[in-house]
MMTF fields as JSON, N, C-alpha, C and O atoms, coordinates in Angstrom:
{
  "mmtfVersion": "1.0.0",
  "mmtfProducer": "UNKNOWN",
  "numBonds": 331,
  "numAtoms": 332,
  "numGroups": 83,
  "numChains": 1,
  "numModels": 1,
  "chainsPerModel": [1],
  "groupsPerChain": [83],
  "chainIdList": ["A"],
  "bondAtomList": [4, 2, 8, 6, 12, 10, 16, 14, 20, 18, 24, 22, 28, 26, 32, 30, 36, 34, 40, 38, 44, 42, 48, 46, 52, 50, 56, 54, 60, 58, 64, 62, 68, 66, 72, 70, 76, 74, 80, 78, 84, 82, 88, 86, 92, 90, 96, 94, 100, 98, 104, 102, 108, 106, 112, 110, 116, 114, 120, 118, 124, 122, 128, 126, 132, 130, 136, 134, 140, 138, 144, 142, 148, 146, 152, 150, 156, 154, 160, 158, 164, 162, 168, 166, 172, 170, 176, 174, 180, 178, 184, 182, 188, 186, 192, 190, 196, 194, 200, 198, 204, 202, 208, 206, 212, 210, 216, 214, 220, 218, 224, 222, 228, 226, 232, 230, 236, 234, 240, 238, 244, 242, 248, 246, 252, 250, 256, 254, 260, 258, 264, 262, 268, 266, 272, 270, 276, 274, 280, 278, 284, 282, 288, 286, 292, 290, 296, 294, 300, 298, 304, 302, 308, 306, 312, 310, 316, 314, 320, 318, 324, 322, 328, 326],
  "bondOrderList": [1, 1, 1, 1, 1, 1, 1, 1, 1, 1, 1, 1, 1, 1, 1, 1, 1, 1, 1, 1, 1, 1, 1, 1, 1, 1, 1, 1, 1, 1, 1, 1, 1, 1, 1, 1, 1, 1, 1, 1, 1, 1, 1, 1, 1, 1, 1, 1, 1, 1, 1, 1, 1, 1, 1, 1, 1, 1, 1, 1, 1, 1, 1, 1, 1, 1, 1, 1, 1, 1, 1, 1, 1, 1, 1, 1, 1, 1, 1, 1, 1, 1],
  "groupList": [{"groupName": "MET", "atomNameList": ["N", "CA", "C", "O"], "elementList": ["N", "C", "C", "O"], "formalChargeList": [0, 0, 0, 0], "bondAtomList": [1, 0, 2, 1, 3, 2], "bondOrderList": [1, 1, 2], "singleLetterCode": "M", "chemCompType": "L-PEPTIDE LINKING"}, {"groupName": "ALA", "atomNameList": ["N", "CA", "C", "O"], "elementList": ["N", "C", "C", "O"], "formalChargeList": [0, 0, 0, 0], "bondAtomList": [1, 0, 2, 1, 3, 2], "bondOrderList": [1, 1, 2], "singleLetterCode": "A", "chemCompType": "L-PEPTIDE LINKING"}, {"groupName": "LYS", "atomNameList": ["N", "CA", "C", "O"], "elementList": ["N", "C", "C", "O"], "formalChargeList": [0, 0, 0, 0], "bondAtomList": [1, 0, 2, 1, 3, 2], "bondOrderList": [1, 1, 2], "singleLetterCode": "K", "chemCompType": "L-PEPTIDE LINKING"}, {"groupName": "ARG", "atomNameList": ["N", "CA", "C", "O"], "elementList": ["N", "C", "C", "O"], "formalChargeList": [0, 0, 0, 0], "bondAtomList": [1, 0, 2, 1, 3, 2], "bondOrderList": [1, 1, 2], "singleLetterCode": "R", "chemCompType": "L-PEPTIDE LINKING"}, {"groupName": "GLU", "atomNameList": ["N", "CA", "C", "O"], "elementList": ["N", "C", "C", "O"], "formalChargeList": [0, 0, 0, 0], "bondAtomList": [1, 0, 2, 1, 3, 2], "bondOrderList": [1, 1, 2], "singleLetterCode": "E", "chemCompType": "L-PEPTIDE LINKING"}, {"groupName": "PHE", "atomNameList": ["N", "CA", "C", "O"], "elementList": ["N", "C", "C", "O"], "formalChargeList": [0, 0, 0, 0], "bondAtomList": [1, 0, 2, 1, 3, 2], "bondOrderList": [1, 1, 2], "singleLetterCode": "F", "chemCompType": "L-PEPTIDE LINKING"}, {"groupName": "TYR", "atomNameList": ["N", "CA", "C", "O"], "elementList": ["N", "C", "C", "O"], "formalChargeList": [0, 0, 0, 0], "bondAtomList": [1, 0, 2, 1, 3, 2], "bondOrderList": [1, 1, 2], "singleLetterCode": "Y", "chemCompType": "L-PEPTIDE LINKING"}, {"groupName": "GLN", "atomNameList": ["N", "CA", "C", "O"], "elementList": ["N", "C", "C", "O"], "formalChargeList": [0, 0, 0, 0], "bondAtomList": [1, 0, 2, 1, 3, 2], "bondOrderList": [1, 1, 2], "singleLetterCode": "Q", "chemCompType": "L-PEPTIDE LINKING"}, {"groupName": "SER", "atomNameList": ["N", "CA", "C", "O"], "elementList": ["N", "C", "C", "O"], "formalChargeList": [0, 0, 0, 0], "bondAtomList": [1, 0, 2, 1, 3, 2], "bondOrderList": [1, 1, 2], "singleLetterCode": "S", "chemCompType": "L-PEPTIDE LINKING"}, {"groupName": "GLY", "atomNameList": ["N", "CA", "C", "O"], "elementList": ["N", "C", "C", "O"], "formalChargeList": [0, 0, 0, 0], "bondAtomList": [1, 0, 2, 1, 3, 2], "bondOrderList": [1, 1, 2], "singleLetterCode": "G", "chemCompType": "PEPTIDE LINKING"}, {"groupName": "PRO", "atomNameList": ["N", "CA", "C", "O"], "elementList": ["N", "C", "C", "O"], "formalChargeList": [0, 0, 0, 0], "bondAtomList": [1, 0, 2, 1, 3, 2], "bondOrderList": [1, 1, 2], "singleLetterCode": "P", "chemCompType": "L-PEPTIDE LINKING"}, {"groupName": "ILE", "atomNameList": ["N", "CA", "C", "O"], "elementList": ["N", "C", "C", "O"], "formalChargeList": [0, 0, 0, 0], "bondAtomList": [1, 0, 2, 1, 3, 2], "bondOrderList": [1, 1, 2], "singleLetterCode": "I", "chemCompType": "L-PEPTIDE LINKING"}, {"groupName": "THR", "atomNameList": ["N", "CA", "C", "O"], "elementList": ["N", "C", "C", "O"], "formalChargeList": [0, 0, 0, 0], "bondAtomList": [1, 0, 2, 1, 3, 2], "bondOrderList": [1, 1, 2], "singleLetterCode": "T", "chemCompType": "L-PEPTIDE LINKING"}, {"groupName": "VAL", "atomNameList": ["N", "CA", "C", "O"], "elementList": ["N", "C", "C", "O"], "formalChargeList": [0, 0, 0, 0], "bondAtomList": [1, 0, 2, 1, 3, 2], "bondOrderList": [1, 1, 2], "singleLetterCode": "V", "chemCompType": "L-PEPTIDE LINKING"}, {"groupName": "ASP", "atomNameList": ["N", "CA", "C", "O"], "elementList": ["N", "C", "C", "O"], "formalChargeList": [0, 0, 0, 0], "bondAtomList": [1, 0, 2, 1, 3, 2], "bondOrderList": [1, 1, 2], "singleLetterCode": "D", "chemCompType": "L-PEPTIDE LINKING"}, {"groupName": "ASN", "atomNameList": ["N", "CA", "C", "O"], "elementList": ["N", "C", "C", "O"], "formalChargeList": [0, 0, 0, 0], "bondAtomList": [1, 0, 2, 1, 3, 2], "bondOrderList": [1, 1, 2], "singleLetterCode": "N", "chemCompType": "L-PEPTIDE LINKING"}, {"groupName": "LEU", "atomNameList": ["N", "CA", "C", "O"], "elementList": ["N", "C", "C", "O"], "formalChargeList": [0, 0, 0, 0], "bondAtomList": [1, 0, 2, 1, 3, 2], "bondOrderList": [1, 1, 2], "singleLetterCode": "L", "chemCompType": "L-PEPTIDE LINKING"}, {"groupName": "TRP", "atomNameList": ["N", "CA", "C", "O"], "elementList": ["N", "C", "C", "O"], "formalChargeList": [0, 0, 0, 0], "bondAtomList": [1, 0, 2, 1, 3, 2], "bondOrderList": [1, 1, 2], "singleLetterCode": "W", "chemCompType": "L-PEPTIDE LINKING"}],
  "groupTypeList": [0, 1, 2, 3, 4, 5, 6, 3, 7, 8, 9, 4, 6, 5, 8, 10, 7, 11, 12, 9, 4, 7, 12, 4, 11, 11, 10, 6, 1, 9, 8, 1, 5, 1, 13, 13, 1, 4, 8, 4, 4, 14, 13, 2, 15, 7, 16, 13, 15, 14, 10, 5, 8, 2, 4, 9, 13, 17, 14, 13, 1, 1, 1, 3, 11, 5, 7, 6, 13, 16, 11, 16, 17, 3, 2, 9, 2, 1, 4, 9, 1, 14, 3],
  "groupIdList": [1, 2, 3, 4, 5, 6, 7, 8, 9, 10, 11, 12, 13, 14, 15, 16, 17, 18, 19, 20, 21, 22, 23, 24, 25, 26, 27, 28, 29, 30, 31, 32, 33, 34, 35, 36, 37, 38, 39, 40, 41, 42, 43, 44, 45, 46, 47, 48, 49, 50, 51, 52, 53, 54, 55, 56, 57, 58, 59, 60, 61, 62, 63, 64, 65, 66, 67, 68, 69, 70, 71, 72, 73, 74, 75, 76, 77, 78, 79, 80, 81, 82, 83],
  "secStructList": [7, 7, 7, 7, 7, 1, 3, 3, 3, 3, 3, 3, 3, 3, 7, 6, 6, 7, 7, 6, 6, 7, 7, 1, 7, 7, 7, 3, 3, 3, 3, 3, 3, 3, 3, 7, 7, 1, 1, 2, 2, 2, 2, 2, 2, 2, 2, 2, 2, 1, 2, 2, 2, 2, 6, 6, 1, 1, 7, 4, 4, 4, 7, 7, 7, 7, 7, 7, 7, 7, 7, 3, 3, 3, 6, 6, 3, 3, 3, 1, 6, 6, 7],
  "xCoordList": [12.11, 11.674, 13.112, 13.775, 13.659, 15.104, 14.873, 13.78, 16.115, 16.257, 16.129, 16.969, 15.1, 14.824, 15.111, 15.27, 15.152, 15.186, 13.932, 12.88, 13.898, 12.631, 12.082, 10.909, 12.461, 11.997, 12.169, 13.233, 10.59, 10.441, 10.029, 10.116, 9.63, 9.189, 9.128, 8.572, 9.501, 8.972, 8.788, 9.019, 8.273, 8.251, 7.177, 6.329, 7.215, 6.354, 5.095, 4.917, 4.18, 2.824, 2.717, 3.59, 1.805, 1.65, 0.011, -0.913, -0.052, -1.36, -2.445, -2.166, -3.594, -4.554, -4.892, -5.382, -4.789, -5.098, -4.272, -4.492, -3.338, -2.738, -3.137, -3.901, -2.712, -3.32, -2.387, -1.207, -2.665, -1.888, -0.858, 0.333, -1.309, -0.62, 0.134, 0.608, 0.208, 0.995, 2.294, 2.678, 3.029, 4.73, 5.506, 6.655, 4.741, 5.524, 5.846, 5.512, 6.43, 6.484, 5.149, 4.277, 5.243, 4.084, 4.2, 5.25, 2.984, 2.86, 2.927, 2.175, 4.064, 4.507, 3.077, 2.301, 2.993, 1.966, 2.345, 1.621, 3.376, 3.839, 4.472, 4.332, 5.124, 5.719, 4.996, 4.402, 4.899, 4.451, 5.592, 6.447, 5.382, 6.57, 5.633, 4.476, 6.084, 6.235, 6.945, 8.118, 6.758, 7.755, 7.538, 6.403, 8.634, 8.186, 8.636, 9.785, 7.573, 7.507, 6.584, 5.714, 6.764, 5.96, 4.842, 3.808, 4.8, 3.996, 3.712, 4.741, 2.79, 2.813, 3.683, 4.437, 3.821, 4.91, 6.216, 6.834, 6.721, 7.755, 8.051, 9.093, 6.969, 7.088, 7.43, 8.275, 6.734, 7.142, 8.368, 9.108, 8.779, 10.173, 11.204, 12.223, 10.801, 11.885, 11.77, 12.74, 10.68, 10.548, 11.099, 11.612, 11.095, 11.543, 12.876, 13.46, 13.613, 15.039, 15.709, 16.938, 15.198, 15.452, 16.048, 15.492, 17.09, 17.761, 16.682, 16.557, 15.983, 15.096, 14.255, 14.137, 13.759, 12.876, 13.991, 13.517, 15.16, 16.02, 16.265, 16.316, 16.395, 16.599, 15.532, 15.691, 14.231, 12.934, 12.559, 11.801, 12.917, 12.149, 10.833, 9.895, 10.808, 9.343, 8.914, 9.703, 7.477, 6.734, 5.973, 4.957, 6.791, 6.364, 5.035, 4.24, 4.972, 3.601, 2.112, 0.975, 2.555, 1.551, 1.532, 0.89, 2.308, 2.53, 1.257, 1.001, 0.165, -0.389, -0.088, 0.506, -0.359, -0.088, -1.14, -2.259, -1.028, -1.981, -1.375, -0.232, -2.138, -1.606, -1.604, -2.397, -0.796, -0.712, -0.048, 1.054, -0.854, -0.247, -0.111, -1.142, 0.889, 1.178, 0.824, 1.011, 0.306, -0.038, 0.687, 0.484, 1.419, 1.963, 1.452, 1.345, 1.137, 0.635, 1.487, 1.741, 2.163, 2.898, 2.329, 2.054, 2.124, 1.659, 0.345, 0.201, -0.572, -1.794, -1.755, -2.7, -0.893, -0.849, -0.523, 0.487, -1.243, -1.152, -0.057, -0.186, 0.965, 1.909, 1.529, 0.971, 1.792, 1.613, 0.307, 0.142, -0.674, -2.013, -2.435, -3.625, -1.723, -1.841, -1.814, -2.089, -1.412, -1.501, -2.83, -2.972],
  "yCoordList": [-29.784, -28.65, -28.345, -28.331, -28.084, -27.779, -26.337, -25.788, -25.651, -24.171, -23.439, -23.613, -22.587, -21.885, -20.497, -20.241, -19.557, -18.336, -17.78, -18.363, -17.0, -16.251, -15.329, -15.612, -14.304, -13.446, -13.88, -14.115, -13.955, -14.13, -12.952, -12.998, -12.034, -10.923, -9.671, -9.917, -8.655, -7.269, -6.137, -6.055, -5.186, -3.976, -3.168, -3.689, -1.646, -0.701, -0.187, -0.187, 0.281, 0.309, 1.733, 2.236, 2.473, 3.897, 4.275, 3.574, 5.507, 5.789, 5.773, 6.143, 5.296, 5.05, 6.41, 6.406, 7.599, 8.949, 9.513, 10.623, 8.743, 8.965, 9.064, 8.19, 10.122, 10.219, 10.042, 10.058, 9.847, 9.543, 10.773, 10.575, 11.791, 13.124, 13.572, 14.706, 12.823, 13.232, 13.274, 12.281, 14.119, 14.284, 14.35, 13.922, 14.984, 15.439, 14.037, 12.982, 14.081, 13.008, 12.123, 12.612, 10.725, 9.762, 9.523, 9.133, 9.772, 9.485, 7.504, 6.631, 7.449, 6.259, 5.553, 6.252, 4.56, 3.654, 2.557, 2.009, 2.148, 0.511, -0.407, -0.357, -1.209, -2.329, -3.563, -3.976, -4.314, -5.732, -6.773, -6.447, -8.176, -9.268, -10.283, -10.253, -11.124, -12.604, -13.473, -13.378, -14.427, -15.002, -16.535, -16.981, -17.278, -18.882, -19.057, -18.887, -19.42, -19.765, -21.171, -21.477, -21.798, -22.951, -22.42, -22.944, -21.178, -20.681, -19.314, -18.645, -18.769, -17.188, -17.157, -16.184, -17.878, -17.496, -17.314, -16.276, -18.282, -18.2, -16.883, -16.305, -16.267, -15.123, -14.05, -13.172, -14.172, -12.991, -13.056, -12.072, -14.472, -14.471, -13.826, -13.199, -14.068, -13.426, -11.985, -11.231, -11.661, -10.121, -9.394, -8.311, -9.923, -9.301, -9.425, -8.375, -10.32, -10.546, -9.743, -9.71, -9.317, -8.456, -7.352, -6.701, -6.855, -5.546, -4.317, -3.579, -4.162, -3.235, -3.067, -1.982, -4.118, -4.106, -3.867, -3.233, -4.223, -3.893, -2.357, -1.758, -1.851, -0.371, 0.565, 1.705, -0.013, 0.952, 1.14, 2.099, 0.402, 0.912, 0.577, 1.34, -0.924, -1.638, -1.742, -1.86, -1.702, -1.777, -3.226, -3.392, -4.327, -5.574, -5.985, -6.86, -5.121, -5.275, -4.842, -5.289, -3.939, -3.404, -4.266, -3.889, -5.456, -6.079, -7.023, -7.754, -7.13, -7.817, -8.791, -8.569, -10.435, -11.494, -11.924, -11.759, -12.503, -13.38, -14.465, -14.393, -15.542, -16.813, -16.331, -15.485, -16.799, -16.726, -17.849, -18.273, -18.387, -19.628, -19.428, -19.265, -19.415, -19.157, -20.188, -21.305, -20.12, -21.51, -21.067, -19.909, -21.756, -21.367, -22.5, -23.658, -22.089, -22.755, -23.13, -22.21, -24.198, -24.667, -25.885, -26.92, -25.769, -26.675, -27.578, -28.8, -26.469, -27.199, -27.673, -28.291, -27.424, -28.177, -27.018, -26.318, -26.936, -26.161, -26.838, -27.897, -26.112, -26.187, -25.586, -24.492, -26.267, -25.78, -25.766, -25.611, -25.959, -25.738, -27.324, -27.513, -28.054, -29.102, -29.037, -29.949, -27.723, -27.413, -27.188, -26.904],
  "zCoordList": [34.538, 33.151, 33.108, 34.144, 31.871, 31.275, 31.719, 31.588, 32.335, 32.202, 30.958, 30.075, 30.79, 29.641, 30.245, 31.439, 29.085, 29.417, 30.129, 29.868, 30.775, 31.495, 30.696, 30.455, 30.166, 29.382, 27.905, 27.331, 27.273, 25.921, 24.969, 23.742, 25.607, 24.821, 25.815, 26.885, 25.678, 26.439, 25.533, 24.327, 26.452, 25.884, 26.518, 27.243, 26.197, 26.831, 26.155, 24.937, 27.136, 26.402, 26.634, 27.341, 26.165, 26.202, 26.232, 25.817, 26.809, 26.971, 25.606, 24.466, 26.036, 24.698, 24.269, 23.139, 24.81, 24.218, 23.126, 22.641, 22.759, 21.674, 20.362, 19.952, 19.458, 18.381, 17.301, 17.649, 15.855, 14.828, 14.616, 14.378, 14.702, 14.276, 15.792, 15.864, 16.761, 18.094, 17.671, 17.053, 17.833, 17.757, 18.967, 19.069, 20.018, 21.314, 22.003, 21.465, 23.067, 23.631, 24.303, 25.022, 23.87, 24.03, 25.358, 25.868, 26.084, 27.423, 27.601, 27.167, 28.351, 28.978, 29.859, 30.51, 29.759, 30.807, 31.402, 32.233, 31.104, 31.59, 30.804, 29.582, 31.31, 30.825, 30.624, 31.62, 29.46, 29.646, 28.992, 28.168, 29.595, 29.376, 29.115, 29.533, 28.476, 28.128, 28.764, 28.403, 29.688, 30.134, 30.543, 30.709, 30.69, 30.804, 32.237, 32.645, 32.953, 34.516, 34.807, 33.992, 35.713, 36.376, 36.674, 36.259, 37.516, 38.313, 38.656, 38.747, 38.846, 39.147, 40.27, 40.237, 41.22, 42.171, 41.634, 41.867, 40.894, 40.06, 39.582, 39.892, 38.661, 37.98, 39.258, 39.078, 40.536, 41.216, 41.671, 41.699, 42.158, 42.613, 41.532, 41.824, 40.419, 39.143, 39.242, 39.317, 39.242, 39.079, 40.126, 39.844, 41.725, 42.615, 42.384, 42.652, 41.98, 41.855, 40.602, 40.546, 39.939, 38.741, 39.015, 39.899, 38.522, 38.77, 38.734, 39.712, 37.657, 37.563, 38.925, 39.494, 39.322, 40.697, 41.978, 42.921, 42.094, 42.905, 43.029, 44.103, 41.919, 41.942, 41.803, 41.368, 42.247, 42.21, 40.799, 40.651, 39.53, 38.551, 38.418, 38.187, 38.617, 38.606, 39.877, 40.815, 40.035, 41.244, 40.996, 40.32, 41.783, 41.533, 42.277, 41.932, 43.418, 43.964, 43.038, 43.188, 42.176, 41.371, 39.969, 38.989, 39.998, 38.968, 38.767, 39.724, 37.296, 36.974, 36.386, 35.331, 36.79, 36.045, 35.298, 35.782, 34.093, 33.404, 32.743, 32.292, 32.658, 31.745, 30.525, 30.113, 29.95, 28.182, 27.533, 27.881, 26.436, 25.849, 24.456, 23.804, 23.941, 22.573, 21.778, 22.262, 20.551, 19.599, 18.321, 17.959, 17.669, 16.459, 15.572, 15.975, 14.323, 13.144, 12.332, 11.554, 12.088, 11.203, 10.401, 11.007, 8.867, 8.122, 8.671, 8.707, 9.09, 9.531, 11.082, 11.571, 11.626, 12.722, 14.103, 14.039, 15.022, 16.255, 17.108, 17.721, 17.053, 18.307, 19.321, 19.237, 20.612, 21.664, 22.356, 23.566, 21.385, 22.06, 22.93, 23.182, 23.213, 24.042, 25.579, 26.36, 25.873, 27.194, 27.735, 28.924]
}
């Protein structure tokens, strides 16, 4: 496999108890990432070696890893669906 970027997309998610009118600090619930890796083990190794993990910001032991396949539609053809 050619070397690719590991992180493809990332962001925070917040407590589901927020309302549309809430103006105070929104309760932070965690982080989510979409990554490119060959296996779950590769994901864990990458996260363990990330500066945020090394500095104690992320708890890799508590990470939940799910397989995710992105399918792009271009002119009636699904790209990425062959996996």
